[in-house]
C-alpha positions as CSV (number, residue, x, y, z in Angstrom):
1,M,-0.3,-0.5,-0.5
2,T,1.2,3.2,-1.5
3,D,1.2,5.8,1.4
4,R,-1.6,8.6,0.4
5,Y,0.7,11.3,1.9
6,L,3.4,10.7,-1.2
7,D,0.4,10.5,-4.0
8,P,0.4,13.8,-5.7
9,H,-3.0,13.0,-7.2
10,Q,-4.4,11.8,-3.5
11,A,-7.6,14.3,-4.0
12,R,-8.6,13.4,-7.6
13,Q,-11.7,10.7,-8.0
14,R,-11.3,10.4,-11.6
15,T,-8.6,11.6,-14.2
16,P,-9.0,15.0,-16.1
17,T,-10.9,15.9,-19.0
18,T,-9.6,17.3,-21.7
19,Y,-10.9,20.5,-21.2
20,E,-9.2,20.7,-17.4
21,D,-5.8,19.9,-19.1
22,L,-6.3,22.9,-21.2
23,L,-7.3,25.2,-18.5
24,G,-4.8,23.8,-16.4
25,D,-1.8,24.3,-19.2
26,V,-3.2,27.5,-19.7
27,I,-3.5,28.6,-16.3
28,E,0.4,27.3,-15.4
29,R,1.8,28.9,-18.1
30,A,-0.3,32.4,-17.3
31,F,1.3,31.9,-13.6
32,A,5.3,31.1,-15.2
33,A,4.8,34.0,-17.7
34,G,4.6,36.9,-13.8
35,V,0.5,36.5,-14.0
36,H,-0.8,36.5,-11.1
37,D,-4.0,38.3,-10.7
38,L,-7.3,37.9,-11.9
39,A,-7.8,40.3,-14.3
40,G,-4.8,39.0,-16.0
41,L,-5.0,35.0,-15.7
42,V,-8.8,36.2,-17.7
43,E,-7.1,38.7,-20.1
44,R,-4.6,34.8,-20.7
45,L,-7.5,33.2,-20.9
46,N,-9.5,34.7,-23.7
47,D,-5.9,35.3,-25.6
48,S,-5.8,31.1,-25.6
49,G,-8.9,30.4,-27.3
50,L,-10.0,28.0,-24.8
51,A,-13.5,28.8,-24.7
52,S,-15.3,29.1,-21.3
53,P,-17.6,26.4,-20.6
54,S,-20.6,28.9,-22.2
55,G,-19.2,29.6,-25.1
56,K,-18.8,33.2,-24.5
57,A,-15.4,35.4,-23.6
58,W,-13.8,35.0,-19.5
59,T,-14.6,37.2,-17.4
60,E,-13.5,37.7,-13.8
61,A,-17.3,35.9,-12.9
62,I,-17.5,33.2,-15.2
63,Y,-13.6,32.5,-13.9
64,R,-15.1,32.2,-10.6
65,E,-17.6,30.2,-11.2
66,E,-15.7,28.4,-13.1
67,M,-13.3,27.8,-10.6
68,A,-15.9,26.5,-7.9
69,A,-17.7,24.2,-10.2
70,L,-14.5,22.1,-10.8
71,G,-13.1,22.9,-7.3
72,A,-17.0,21.2,-5.7
């Protein structure tokens, strides 16, 4: 049995979807580029071409809603 505290995905209930992987990639690239504010992150998401769940442009409200939904 593996010690669960050494498992980097211990809280994962399932494999991430392609959308979740792409979203994570955009967020990681933004952080790596020094973007640490919500407005900048939303701008990067819109520039990336990754559509929001509704298909509309990303806004701070849509980002917050999506993070809450993914964290549920």
